[in-house]
C-alpha positions as CSV (number, residue, x, y, z in Angstrom):
1,M,0.1,0.1,0.0
2,T,3.0,2.2,-0.2
3,N,1.8,4.1,-3.1
4,V,-1.6,4.4,-2.6
5,E,-4.3,7.3,-4.0
6,A,-4.8,9.7,-1.3
7,T,-8.5,9.6,-2.6
8,H,-8.8,5.9,-1.7
9,H,-8.7,7.0,1.8
10,N,-11.5,9.5,1.3
11,I,-9.2,12.6,2.4
12,P,-10.7,15.6,0.5
13,S,-7.7,17.6,-0.9
14,S,-9.5,21.0,0.9
15,M,-8.5,19.3,4.3
16,L,-4.6,19.1,3.7
17,P,-2.5,21.7,4.6
18,M,-1.6,23.9,1.4
19,N,1.9,22.7,0.9
20,L,0.8,19.1,1.1
21,K,-2.2,19.3,-1.0
22,E,-0.1,18.8,-4.3
23,K,2.4,16.2,-2.6
24,L,-0.6,13.9,-1.4
25,L,-3.1,14.7,-4.0
26,H,-1.8,11.6,-6.3
27,K,0.5,9.6,-4.2
28,S,1.0,9.0,-0.6
29,Y,3.8,7.1,1.2
30,L,1.6,5.2,3.7
31,S,4.1,2.9,6.0
32,T,4.2,-0.8,5.1
33,K,6.6,-1.5,8.0
34,D,5.7,-4.3,10.3
35,I,4.1,-2.2,13.0
36,L,1.4,-3.1,15.7
37,Q,-1.6,-0.7,14.6
38,N,-2.3,0.3,18.0
39,E,1.6,0.9,18.6
40,R,1.7,3.7,16.0
41,L,0.0,6.1,18.2
42,I,2.4,7.5,21.0
43,F,1.3,9.6,23.5
44,A,3.3,12.4,25.0
45,L,2.9,11.7,28.8
46,D,3.8,15.5,29.7
47,V,2.7,15.8,33.3
48,P,4.3,17.2,36.5
49,S,4.7,13.9,38.4
50,D,5.0,10.3,38.3
51,T,1.7,10.0,40.3
52,E,-0.1,11.9,37.8
53,A,1.7,10.1,34.9
54,M,0.3,6.9,36.4
55,R,-3.1,8.0,37.0
56,L,-3.4,9.0,33.5
57,V,-1.8,5.7,32.1
58,D,-4.3,3.7,34.3
59,E,-7.1,5.7,33.0
60,L,-6.1,5.3,29.3
61,G,-5.8,1.6,29.6
62,D,-5.3,-0.4,26.5
63,S,-5.9,2.5,24.3
64,V,-2.6,3.4,24.2
65,Q,0.2,1.1,24.3
66,F,3.3,3.3,23.5
67,Y,4.3,6.5,25.8
68,K,6.8,9.3,25.3
69,L,8.4,10.5,28.4
70,G,9.8,13.9,28.3
71,L,11.7,16.6,30.2
72,E,8.9,17.6,32.5
73,L,8.6,14.1,34.0
74,F,12.3,13.7,34.0
75,M,12.6,17.0,36.1
76,A,9.7,15.4,38.5
77,G,11.9,12.8,39.5
78,G,11.1,9.1,39.7
79,Y,11.8,8.8,35.9
80,Y,13.8,5.4,35.6
81,D,11.0,3.9,38.4
82,L,8.2,5.1,35.9
83,I,10.0,3.6,32.8
84,K,10.3,0.1,34.5
85,L,6.6,0.0,35.7
86,L,5.7,1.2,32.2
87,V,7.6,-1.7,30.6
88,E,7.4,-4.4,33.0
89,K,4.1,-4.1,34.7
90,K,2.0,-2.4,32.0
91,Q,3.7,-4.2,29.0
92,K,3.9,-0.8,27.3
93,K,6.7,0.6,24.9
94,V,8.5,3.8,26.1
95,F,10.1,6.6,24.1
96,V,12.7,8.5,25.9
97,D,12.4,12.0,24.5
98,L,15.3,14.0,26.2
99,K,16.8,15.2,23.0
100,F,20.0,14.5,24.1
101,F,22.6,17.6,23.2
102,D,26.1,17.7,24.8
103,I,29.9,17.1,24.0
104,A,29.7,13.5,22.2
105,Q,31.3,11.8,25.0
106,T,28.3,13.0,27.2
107,V,25.8,12.1,25.2
108,K,27.4,8.5,24.3
109,S,27.5,8.1,28.5
110,A,23.7,9.1,28.6
111,I,22.8,6.7,25.9
112,H,24.6,3.9,27.7
113,Q,22.4,5.1,30.7
114,L,19.6,3.4,29.2
115,K,20.8,-0.1,28.4
116,G,18.9,-2.8,29.8
117,R,15.7,-0.6,30.6
118,G,13.6,-2.0,28.0
119,V,13.2,1.4,26.2
120,T,12.4,1.6,22.4
121,F,13.5,5.1,21.4
122,A,15.7,7.8,22.3
123,T,16.1,11.1,20.7
124,V,19.3,13.2,20.4
125,H,19.2,16.9,19.2
126,G,22.9,17.7,17.9
127,N,25.5,17.8,15.4
128,D,27.2,14.8,13.8
129,N,29.6,13.9,16.6
130,M,26.9,13.8,19.0
131,L,24.7,11.8,16.7
132,K,27.4,9.2,16.0
133,A,28.4,9.0,19.6
134,A,24.7,7.8,20.3
135,V,24.8,5.6,17.5
136,E,27.7,3.6,18.9
137,E,26.4,3.3,22.2
138,K,22.6,2.4,21.5
139,N,22.7,-1.6,22.0
140,G,19.5,-2.4,20.5
141,L,17.8,1.1,21.3
142,K,16.6,3.2,18.2
143,I,18.3,6.3,18.1
144,L,16.0,9.2,16.3
145,A,17.5,12.5,15.5
146,V,15.4,15.7,15.8
147,T,15.4,17.6,12.8
148,V,13.0,21.0,13.3
149,L,10.9,21.1,16.4
150,T,7.5,21.1,15.2
151,S,7.1,24.6,17.1
152,L,9.2,26.5,14.9
153,D,8.2,27.9,11.7
154,E,9.9,29.9,8.6
155,N,9.8,33.2,10.7
156,D,11.8,31.4,13.8
157,M,14.2,29.6,11.5
158,R,15.4,33.2,10.1
159,D,15.4,34.6,13.8
160,L,17.9,31.7,14.5
161,G,20.0,32.9,11.6
162,F,19.3,29.8,9.3
163,K,19.5,31.0,5.5
164,V,17.3,27.9,4.1
165,N,13.9,27.0,4.3
166,V,12.3,24.4,7.2
167,E,12.0,21.5,4.4
168,Q,15.5,22.0,3.0
169,L,17.1,21.9,6.7
170,V,15.0,18.9,7.9
171,L,16.0,17.3,5.0
172,S,19.9,18.1,5.1
173,R,19.7,17.1,8.9
174,A,17.7,13.7,8.0
175,K,20.4,12.7,5.1
176,R,23.3,13.3,7.8
177,A,21.6,11.3,10.7
178,L,20.9,8.4,8.5
179,Q,24.4,8.4,7.2
180,L,25.4,8.2,10.7
181,G,23.3,5.3,11.3
182,C,20.2,6.9,13.1
183,D,17.3,4.7,13.0
184,G,15.1,7.4,12.2
185,V,14.1,11.0,12.6
186,I,11.6,13.4,14.3
187,S,9.7,15.2,11.6
188,S,6.4,17.4,11.3
189,G,4.0,15.7,8.7
190,I,4.6,18.6,6.3
191,E,8.2,17.6,5.6
192,A,7.7,13.8,5.7
193,P,6.7,13.6,2.2
194,K,10.1,15.0,0.8
195,L,11.9,12.9,3.1
196,R,10.4,9.7,1.8
197,A,10.7,11.0,-1.9
198,E,14.5,11.9,-1.5
199,L,15.3,9.2,1.2
200,G,13.2,6.2,0.9
201,D,11.5,4.3,3.3
202,Q,14.2,2.4,5.1
203,F,13.9,4.5,8.2
204,L,11.3,5.7,10.7
205,I,9.6,8.9,10.7
206,V,8.1,9.7,13.8
207,S,5.7,12.8,13.7
208,P,4.8,15.1,16.7
209,G,2.5,18.1,16.2
210,I,-0.7,16.1,15.6
211,R,-4.1,17.9,15.9
212,P,-6.9,16.1,15.4
213,V,-9.0,19.4,15.0
214,A,-7.9,22.9,14.3
215,N,-4.7,23.8,15.9
216,V,-4.9,26.4,18.9
217,D,-2.0,25.9,20.6
218,D,1.9,26.8,20.5
219,Q,2.6,24.0,17.8
220,K,3.1,25.6,14.2
221,R,3.9,23.3,12.0
222,T,0.6,20.5,12.4
223,V,-1.0,18.2,10.5
224,D,-4.0,15.9,11.2
225,V,-3.9,11.9,11.6
226,E,-4.7,10.9,8.2
227,T,-2.3,13.3,6.4
228,A,0.5,12.5,8.9
229,F,0.3,8.8,7.8
230,L,-0.5,9.4,4.2
231,A,2.5,12.0,4.5
232,G,4.7,9.0,5.4
233,A,4.9,8.8,9.1
234,D,5.4,5.4,10.6
235,Y,4.0,6.7,14.4
236,I,2.7,10.0,15.4
237,V,3.2,11.6,18.9
238,V,-0.4,13.1,20.3
239,G,-0.2,15.0,23.5
240,R,-2.5,17.9,24.6
241,P,-5.4,16.6,22.5
242,I,-5.7,13.3,24.5
243,K,-4.5,14.8,27.6
244,D,-7.0,17.8,27.9
245,A,-9.7,16.1,26.3
246,T,-12.9,15.6,28.6
247,D,-12.5,11.9,28.1
248,P,-9.0,11.2,27.6
249,R,-9.5,7.5,27.1
250,K,-12.2,8.0,24.3
251,A,-10.0,10.7,22.8
252,A,-7.0,8.1,22.3
253,Q,-9.5,5.3,21.1
254,D,-10.8,7.7,18.5
255,I,-7.4,8.5,17.3
256,Q,-6.8,4.5,17.4
257,D,-10.0,4.1,15.3
258,R,-9.0,6.6,12.8
259,I,-5.2,4.8,12.5
260,K,-7.1,1.4,12.0
261,K,-9.3,2.8,9.1
262,I,-5.9,4.2,7.1
263,F,-4.2,0.9,7.6
264,A,-7.3,-1.4,6.8
């Protein structure tokens, strides 16, 4: 199902972001990797304490199988205990999203600390030396390189001094990361088609900034569930649309149902 017509999935072109409309109108990049459908949704467990985290995990139940643990929980304490509980007791998958950025040896040592903990993914947001160091120490862990944060847009990139557009920067960083042995990248669904077209499908794309409805928060480069997968994402990361829902479990299950239809 790699090269299917977007219209086969009943996605009207009017619903696609303008810079994706032409790319996905005639061709999509739907993932054919051997990934369980209910693990393609990664929930961003961005809460202030491990107690709140576990309350939410229990509430979500079997509607979520894959959890992303970021800086907020890391700073709250009990991060490794939470990983152990999720992996061993709850039989969930864990994505360590700490965006390691430091001198190469420190990044390598940090990745080493994850050995044997049952973690599936970890992110590195750095230069070639940092990425190479992480890859050397991964021990079965999949290293994902951060390309450009989805909270940044073209204006932000200009303010940061970049002279290329976001798509060019994402492609450049992804090429280097894959050449260095990273297993995949973190990329908005907006740039995912370019990555698939230029670099093929033998790597993972994890797309954050997913908004099932119109976006009203600080994420700027967002797409909806269907668009992200048609654009080439293997996994999507969803946080606030689930966490802030009146019924988080229902919100998560609704997304799972949408994913099931996409891959049916």
